[in-house]
Every structure is written in structure tokens, then in C-alpha cells.
Residue, then its C-alpha position, 0 to 999 in steps of 0.5 A: m165514925t173514924g175515917f182513914r185520915d183520922l186513923l192515920g193521924q192517930i197512928k202518926g201521933q204514936i210513931k216517929e217520922v223523919s225527913t229523907e235527909e234525916a233518914d240518909s244520915l241514919l243510914s250512914k250510922g248503921w240503921r237498917m232500911v225496910d222497904v214495904r212497897e209491893a214487888d212491882e214498885y221495888e223492881q223499878g228502884a230501891i235504896p241500896g241495902a234496903l230489906f224488902v218486905p211487902r207491907g202485906n207480909l210484914e208481920l209474918q216475915i219480919e221476925g224471920k229476917i230481923s230477929d233482934k228487935s233492938t235493931p234501929l229501923v227506917v221504914y219507907c214506902a212510896g209516899g209515907v203512908r204505908s210506912a207509917l202504918a208499918a212502923h206502928s205495926l213494928q212497934t206493936i210487935g216489939y221493935q224498939n226503935v222504928v221511924s217512918m220516912i216522910g215522902g217515901f222513895n218518891r221524894w228520896k229519888d226526886e232529891g237525887r239521893n242514892w238509889s238503884t234498880p235491884r236485881m230480882l228473880s224472874a217470875e219463873q225463878r220465884n215459882r221454881y225456888q218458892r220453898h227456898l224463898l220461904l226460908p228466912e235463912v235463904g230468901e231471895k238474897g240467898q237464892q241469888q247467891l246460889l245462882d251466882s255460885k260455882v261448884l266443881l264435882l270430881g266425878a259424875g259417878g255414885l257420889g257425884s250423881p246425887a250431889a249434882l242433881y240436888l245442887a242443880a235443883a237448888g239453883v247453883g248457877t255453875l256446875g263443873i263436872i270432871d270425868m273421863d269415863v263412859v256410861d256402862a250398864s254396871n254404873l246404873q245401879r248407883q249413878i243416877l245421872h245416867n240411864m239405859d239410853r246413855i250407855g256408851d256416852r261420855k259421862v260428862d255429856s250424859a250428866k250435862k243433858t240430865l242437869t240442864l233438863l232438870n234446871p235450865d238456870v244451871n250452866v254445866v261446864t264439862y271436863d272430859v279429861r284426866l285430872g292431873a298435876n298439869n291441869v288441876l290448878d287451872i280446872i279448880s280455879g274460880y270455883d267456890v266449892i269442890i265436891d270430891g267424889t273420887d275413890n283413889f288416894p292419888t287423886r285425893y292427895l292431888v286435890n287436897d294440895a291444889s285446894l290449899i293453894k287456891q284456898i277452896p273448900v273441899v266437901h269429901g265423901s267416901i263409901f265402902r260396902f254399907e258404910g260411908q263418910a263425909t267431911v269438909f276440908n276448909p283450907y287453913i281453917g280446919p284439917c286437910y285431907r293429909c291431916f286425916v290420912p297422913e299416909p295411904p294404907p296398903a293397897d290390899l287394905a283399900p279395895s275399890c268399890a269395883e272389888a268390894g261392892v257397894l249398896g247402890v243407895l249408899p252413895g245417894i245418901i252420902g252424895s246428898i250430904q255433900a250437896m247439903e254441906a256445899i250449900k251450907i258453905l255457899l250460904q254461910l249457914g249452920d255448922p259445916l262438917v269442918g273438923r268433923i267426920l260424919s260416919y254412916d252405917a247403913l246396916e245399923e241405920s246410924f250416924r256417928t260424928f268423930k272430931i279430927r284436928r289439924d296436924p301442926n306438922c302436916p306436910a301440906c297445910s302446915l306450909d304456906p300455900s306458895e311452898i306447896v308443890i303439885a305433883e303426881y301421886d300415882n305411886l301411892c296405894m296403887p290399885h289392883p292391876k285389873v282396876a284402874p283408878a276410877l270415880v265411884 
């Protein structure tokens, strides 16, 4: 009967082992480190840059984290036993260049080599974001990236409400919200951040209450001010993404020019009756808003939702798409809607995509950021006298 020591000896005869010195040299040459210890061990210290995959989950998770099986890997555990077993398993499932580090992390640390205490999600956070952690494209690293991210929402209205709710639920660490309006009963048909008890409250205050109750990880920064040429650059500074939930051309042009100067992507959304659109304006990579709408249409052709109406579910759909696009940008996932307009028709229940290109003669993004002048555009496409520029 073969005992464990015999089995381990057989396995070590089928894999390659390297010393800590050799492993350190391989690391400097671009080899990937894989830490197969348990979570409580990893939390106490690890080799910087090592991919953490507990031994018990290795075969289930490794292909999702390292899909290229030609990637050279150095596997380590605490002392070199589990890493030998792990290296053998990796070879068995097709990884072509795998070595186990003799002596493991304990020897690495005792020799005074570089190590650090990794940042870890708390037990509560691991439970909250469990479905994210199961996605190889997100995982713990991606969730930490979301927690470190900052998104500014222009408006706590129809588009801002669903976008804010989903971004908060996803764990985006800082959400800025700018809105200078109060909650009205007529808002509740679509602005799901608010409720009957909040009628008359400042919208930013209502939004903050809702979002912090949903996720205490999120820091909600409120701006109960009018967005204008005198404050737009200061307000948007430091944010990673802007969610545009405005419904008037002066603000859109203002935000467009400021985002070009600060080089912050803008996730644009717009709604009208039963139709909606979404796109991403990524400064100097794709077209900007002025490439898309060089000049505002006459006021009679651009009525607001207050004049033309909107089905309440519609901003929920478009705002959710805006949240998705923001997360894709933050995590560098997939193909954001840069240079593409996603158009939605609720009556047909159909989506269509249209390409838009940068205008080489655009009055904004054809200029160097230092040449762009921030100005008020209230004279453009003035709304109906009874309807003030507003957030949907």
C-alpha cells in the first residue's frame, strides 16, 4: 500500500522544483507566481503580484484566471508540499511550464525576500460581492478596483436613479451626485431613488439616504448646486467616470468640454417618450458630444420630458445600461459603447446600434485640451419659457 510520503515522492519526481533564489530570478523574468495557500495564510503575507488561488479551488478556478496554458508559473505554498501537488495538477490539465518552489513562503520570508501584507476584502464584503468574486473577469482584484473607483452622476432623476442604485450595489466606492432640485410627487413615476416620505426633501439628500442604506461601503458625495462654467472643472476633478443624466443641451455641451479638459469618460444617456439612447464619449479616443451633435436643434424640435412625457420604465433601462458601461470602463472589461450609439425602442422592444466617428473639425475635441474654453451655453436651444433646464 502506497502512503502519502511515497505518493509525494512520486509526484515530485514528475515535476520540477526550484529554490527560492531561482524562483526570485524567474519572477524578475516575467514568470507568474501562484499562491495556493488558504485565505487565512494569504492574509498574513504574500509575495507581491502573486495570484491567489487556494489549493482546494485550483482546478476549478485556474483556467478562468490564467487561460493561456503556455504561461510560465511558479507555484508556492507555506512549505512546498501543497505547491508540489498543485504543480502536478496544473501539468495534468495542460499547463506547459510549471515549477514548485521548495520551502514555500516561509523560507522566502525567512530569507528576507520581498513580501507584503495583501489587501483583502472583509468577510462581510466577500459575502456581499460573492457573485462578483465568482466572475474571473472581476474577482477580488476587480472588486477592490470598484471600491477604489469614483463615479460622478449628473442628476438624481430618471437616469441617475437606476444608475446610482446599481453602481452602489456593485460597490463603487465613491458616488458623487449633483442636483439642485427637490423631490416632487411627479418624480416618483420614474425617479426610484426617492419615495413619498421624501417629497420636499433635497434630491441629493434623499439619494444619499437611499444609497447608504443599500451599501454602507459607498461614500456618497453630494453637490446641491447648479452646474456651471464657474464650478464644473472643480466638481468633476478626481472622478474616473461621469454619468450624464441631464436633459438639456447647454449642460451637455458644458460637461463635454470640461470632460475633454480633464480627460474623463462620459457615459451619456437620453430618453424621449418610448425611446432611449446610450453611448460613451471617451476623450480623444472616440467622438465627443459635439461630434455627435455639432449644433443644438431648434427648441421646438427638442421638447423636454416635462413637455413630451416619458414611460417611467424607460429611464430605468437606459440608466442601467449607463451603469453597466461605467463598470466596464472602471474594470476595463469588454467593448464599451465608444463610437457607437445604442438606440432602444420600447414599443418595438428592439435595440439598434449606430456608429459615430470623430469629427476632425470638431470645435472641441479637435483642439488641444489647453485650448478649450469653458463657457456658459444657456443661449443654446432655450427651453420652453415654462420649463427650466432640468435633470430627467
